[in-house]
Structures are given as C-alpha cells and as structure tokens.
VMD Tcl script that draws the C-alpha trace (Angstrom):
set ca {
  {-164.38 169.51 -142.16}
  {-165.45 165.95 -141.83}
  {-166.97 165.10 -145.16}
  {-166.78 162.15 -147.53}
  {-165.50 161.69 -151.08}
  {-167.61 160.60 -154.07}
  {-167.37 156.95 -152.92}
  {-168.65 157.74 -149.41}
  {-165.19 157.25 -147.83}
  {-164.04 159.75 -145.16}
  {-161.59 162.38 -146.42}
  {-158.38 162.34 -144.32}
  {-157.25 165.55 -142.62}
  {-154.10 166.93 -140.96}
  {-154.35 170.04 -138.76}
  {-151.42 171.60 -136.92}
  {-151.19 174.43 -134.43}
  {-148.56 177.09 -134.55}
  {-145.79 177.09 -131.92}
  {-147.27 177.41 -128.43}
  {-145.36 178.63 -125.34}
  {-146.38 178.99 -121.70}
  {-147.19 182.55 -120.59}
  {-146.93 183.57 -116.94}
  {-148.42 187.04 -116.55}
  {-146.75 189.43 -119.00}
  {-143.73 187.11 -119.50}
  {-143.51 184.29 -122.04}
  {-141.89 181.54 -119.97}
  {-140.64 179.69 -123.05}
  {-138.18 182.48 -123.84}
  {-136.06 181.68 -120.78}
  {-137.48 178.56 -119.15}
  {-138.60 175.11 -120.17}
  {-142.19 173.99 -119.84}
  {-143.26 170.49 -118.87}
  {-146.42 169.61 -120.72}
  {-148.52 167.27 -118.54}
  {-151.78 166.62 -120.37}
  {-153.93 167.61 -123.34}
  {-157.74 167.68 -123.39}
  {-159.10 167.48 -126.95}
  {-162.36 169.36 -127.54}
  {-164.75 167.93 -130.11}
  {-168.47 168.59 -130.45}
  {-168.93 165.46 -132.54}
  {-166.39 162.79 -133.44}
  {-166.51 159.58 -135.45}
  {-163.77 157.69 -137.24}
  {-160.04 157.39 -136.49}
  {-158.14 160.35 -134.98}
  {-154.67 160.91 -133.49}
  {-152.73 163.66 -131.72}
  {-148.95 164.05 -132.02}
  {-146.99 166.57 -129.93}
  {-143.78 168.19 -131.16}
  {-141.53 169.89 -128.58}
  {-138.58 172.16 -129.38}
  {-135.86 173.69 -127.22}
  {-135.79 176.82 -129.38}
  {-138.33 178.13 -131.92}
  {-136.31 177.39 -135.08}
  {-134.53 174.31 -133.69}
  {-134.30 171.53 -136.28}
  {-134.25 168.92 -133.50}
  {-137.88 168.05 -132.69}
  {-138.86 165.75 -129.83}
  {-142.01 163.87 -130.87}
  {-144.54 162.34 -128.47}
  {-147.30 160.13 -129.83}
  {-149.28 159.63 -131.90}
  {-151.99 159.22 -129.28}
  {-155.22 157.66 -130.57}
  {-158.51 159.08 -129.31}
  {-162.25 158.84 -129.81}
  {-165.40 160.45 -128.44}
  {-164.85 158.82 -125.01}
  {-161.30 160.15 -124.50}
  {-161.20 162.70 -121.68}
  {-157.52 163.63 -121.75}
  {-154.04 162.43 -122.70}
  {-151.30 162.14 -120.13}
  {-148.90 163.50 -122.73}
  {-145.58 164.24 -121.07}
  {-143.19 166.45 -123.04}
  {-140.56 169.09 -122.20}
  {-139.52 172.07 -124.30}
  {-139.78 175.82 -124.79}
  {-142.37 175.59 -127.55}
  {-144.88 172.96 -128.63}
  {-146.95 172.10 -131.68}
  {-150.10 169.97 -131.66}
  {-150.78 167.89 -134.79}
  {-154.24 166.37 -135.24}
  {-154.76 163.75 -137.96}
  {-157.51 161.37 -138.92}
  {-160.52 160.65 -141.04}
  {-164.19 160.71 -140.26}
  {-166.77 163.25 -139.24}
  {-165.84 165.79 -136.55}
  {-166.28 169.31 -135.32}
  {-163.29 170.60 -133.36}
  {-163.46 173.10 -130.53}
  {-160.63 174.57 -128.47}
  {-158.28 171.89 -127.13}
  {-156.53 172.66 -123.83}
  {-152.93 171.79 -122.88}
  {-151.82 171.78 -119.23}
  {-148.21 172.39 -118.25}
  {-145.95 174.03 -115.71}
  {-142.60 175.87 -115.70}
  {-139.72 173.40 -115.53}
  {-136.37 175.08 -114.99}
  {-134.17 177.49 -116.86}
  {-131.13 177.33 -119.02}
}
mol new
graphics top color blue
foreach p $ca { graphics top sphere $p radius 0.5 }
foreach p [lrange $ca 0 end-1] q [lrange $ca 1 end] { graphics top cylinder $p $q radius 0.2 }
display resetview
C-alpha cells in the first residue's frame, strides 16, 4: 500500500480491524466486563502524507449503537494517542493518503466494571 495514481497523486486508503476485546488469561473480559481503552500506539515503518485513526466502541458485538472517538490525526512523529473509550469491543479504523508501511499497532486498556 502507499502508491500513487497515474497523475502522481497519493491513492487514499481505509483499513479497519475486526472487533477487538480485552483478554485476561483464558477469559475474554469483554464478554462480561467493560474495558477502558487508554491509549493507542500506531506502528509504521515509514509514513508520509495525511493519516487518521478513528476508534469505534460497542457495548455488545452486534450493537447498532457505536460510540466513535476521533478521528485523531498523526504523522511520523506521533508516539501515541491518549484515546479514551469504553466498551466491550473496539474497532480501529485507519484512513489517509500517502506512502506508508504499517506494522502492528498496540492498544492499551484495563478492565472497567461489569454489567
């Protein structure tokens, strides 16, 4: 990814993760408890152009009500986002245009209460 069209303009992209839940040992915490997402560290080997991260949080996996945080703008100097969100499952949506090579982004959170 991270190429240009026939005019030399960056091709826009949109990448989304699947639903992510916190796992504590053998138990998926999102099944019973909420998770409070505290920060996200994007991992890029190279990055130029405009890029954003949007976080979607849900109370239940198929819940139509989505709590959206962001979009957060980042570049090659961004270390982490203090992205606060609460839910049982999360989705990370990366969008932008420009040259990049993505690695494995890391999200930090903690259990945050039950039903």
